[in-house]
N, C-alpha and C positions, 0 to 999 in steps of 0.2 A: 187495733190498739197495740201500742208498743210498750216494751218494758225498759224503763230507764235504768242506767247504772253501768257505765262502761269504765269508770275510773277504778284504780286499784284500791285495796283496803287502806293502804298507807295514804293515798291521796285523799280519800274520804275522811280519814281520821284527822288530817291536817287542815281540812277546810273549815271546821268549826272548832273554836276554842271553848266557847260557853257550852254548857249542857242544856239541852232542851227536852221538854216532855210534852206528850199529849195529855191534856188535862180534861177530865170529865167526871161525872158521878160514878160511884163504885157500883156497877151493875151486878157484881158477883154476890153482893149481900143485899139485894133489893128486897126480896120477900114480898108478902102481901102489903099493899099500900093502904094506909088509913087516911089518905088525904086526896083531894081532887079539886081542880079548878072549876068553880061553879058557873062562871060566865065565860065560857070558852070563846064566844063570838067577839070578845074584846081584843083578840089577837088576830089582826089581818095577816094574810099570807106573806105580804111584802113589807113587813114592819121594819123600818129603818132605824128608829130610835124609840126607846121606851117612853120618852117624854111626849111622844105623839099619841099615846093611849087616850081615849076619850073618857074612860072611867077606870077606877082602880081594879086590878084583878082580885077576885073574891075566892078565897079558899075555904073549904070545909075540912076540918081536922076531926077524925073520929077514930080513936084508938081501939074501939070495940071491933072495927073492921080489919085493921092492920096497923102497921107501925107508923108513927108520926115522922115527918120529914127530918132528915139529918141536916147538916150545915150546907150541903149542896145536893140538889136533886135535879133531874132533867124535866123540863116542861116544854114539850115539842122541841123547837130548835133553841130554846132559851134555858136558863137555869133558874131554879127556885133556891134562894140562898137565905141564910140567917143574918141577923144583925152583925154577928161576929165576923162572918165571912165578908160581908160588905166592908167592914172596917179594915180588914186585912188587905183586901183588893185595893181599896182607896189609898191605903198607906204606901203600897208598893208601886202602883201604876194608876194614879188618879185620872189620867186621860184615856185609859184603856177600856172603860166600861160605861154603860148607861144603866140606870136602875129605876124601878117603879115600885113604890110601896104597895104591899098587898094588905087587904083586910082579911081577917081570919075569924071564922065562927065555929063553934062546937055544938054538938046536939043539945047539950044542957049547960047552962051557965055562960060564963064569959072566958074567952081564951086568956090565960095569964102567963103564957110562955113568951119566948123571945119574938121580936118582930121578924117578918119575912119580906123578901123583896124578889121581884123578877129581875134578872140580870142578863145583859147582852154584852158580849165582847164587841166593841165598836171597830177596832183596828183590823183592817184586812191588808195583808202584805203578800206581794208576789216575790217571795224571798227564797224559794226552794232552788237549790242547785240541782237541776234535773240530771245533768250528766254524771253527777257523783252520788245520786240517790238511787235507791232500789224500790221501784213501785211501778204500777201500770198507769199509763197516760193514754188518753183517747179523746176523740171528738164525739160529743153526744149526738147520736143520730135518731133518738126517739123524741118526737115532737111533744110527747106528754110531759117531758121534763122542762123545768124553767130555764135550764142552760142549754137548750137545744141548739146545735150547731157550734157550740163552744168547747174549748178544751176542758177536760175534767181529769181528776186524779182518782185512782182506786187503790185501796189497800187490800192486797190478796196474798196470802202466804207470808213469807219472810219479807218484811218491809224495813228499809233503812232510809231515813231522811237526813239530808245534809243541807244546812241553810247558809246563805251568804250573809255573814254578820254585818257587813257594811249597809245592807238593805234593812236590817233590823234596828240598828242604832241602839238607843237606850230603852227601847220598848221591852217590857217584861212579859207581855202577853199579846197575842194576835191570832186572828183566824187566817187560814190559808186560802189564798186565791186559788180558784179551781177546785176547792174542797172546803167551802166556808163553814160546814158543820164541824170541822175539826179545829179545835183551839189548841194553841201551842204556848207553853209558858217556859220561863227559864228557871235556873236553879234558885235564884233569889226569891221568886214568888213561891216556889215549892217549899223552900225552907221556912218562909214566913207562915205558910199554912200549917206546916208541921209544928212549928213553935207555938202557934195558937191552939193546937190540939183540935183542929177542925175534923169533923167526922163526915164520911161519905164521899170523900174526894179520892180519885184514882189518878196516879201519875205514871205514865208509861214512857220509858226512855225511847226517844225517837230513833236511836241508833240500832234498836233491835225490837221493832214492833212485830207482833204476831197476832 
């Protein structure tokens, strides 16, 4: 495994003009969960697009067990998002996502809160400037992994990501090639989420990940 990052700080600073962030659920305030996916078998391991689901994801919300979902939560390699989050995502980057409506039930009565969706970031870009970034890069040698024999990225210690903006174009969100569980967004999407008051999202500046 090698560690990328041979360029100077000045070179790295000049490589990207837009600000980018690693976007995910806020794990720091997760707490006890009062919701779970009832039909877990609906999500195949190699799901390409949520429109391929054979039945709607079914969630059980029970606040007597723990907290109810915020505007964005993690569901395996996907996100569980609220109606409001979906509206923000679609307004900023309508081609960047796929969605599947969820059904929600509660122990007693009928769920009268916002609608929820499973969400997948569709776009995958190989846009990392490896020579100017600081991270670990290797070839997967464990056959138990799906990317066996392929390049992979690993975040360990102080990480700095620099992207080639020409390869990103007008995209506002994408998953990283060689680390597809990592979603990256730009300042415009972050600002829209903040403006809408969305709860449960965490934005980490990619120039100083730890």
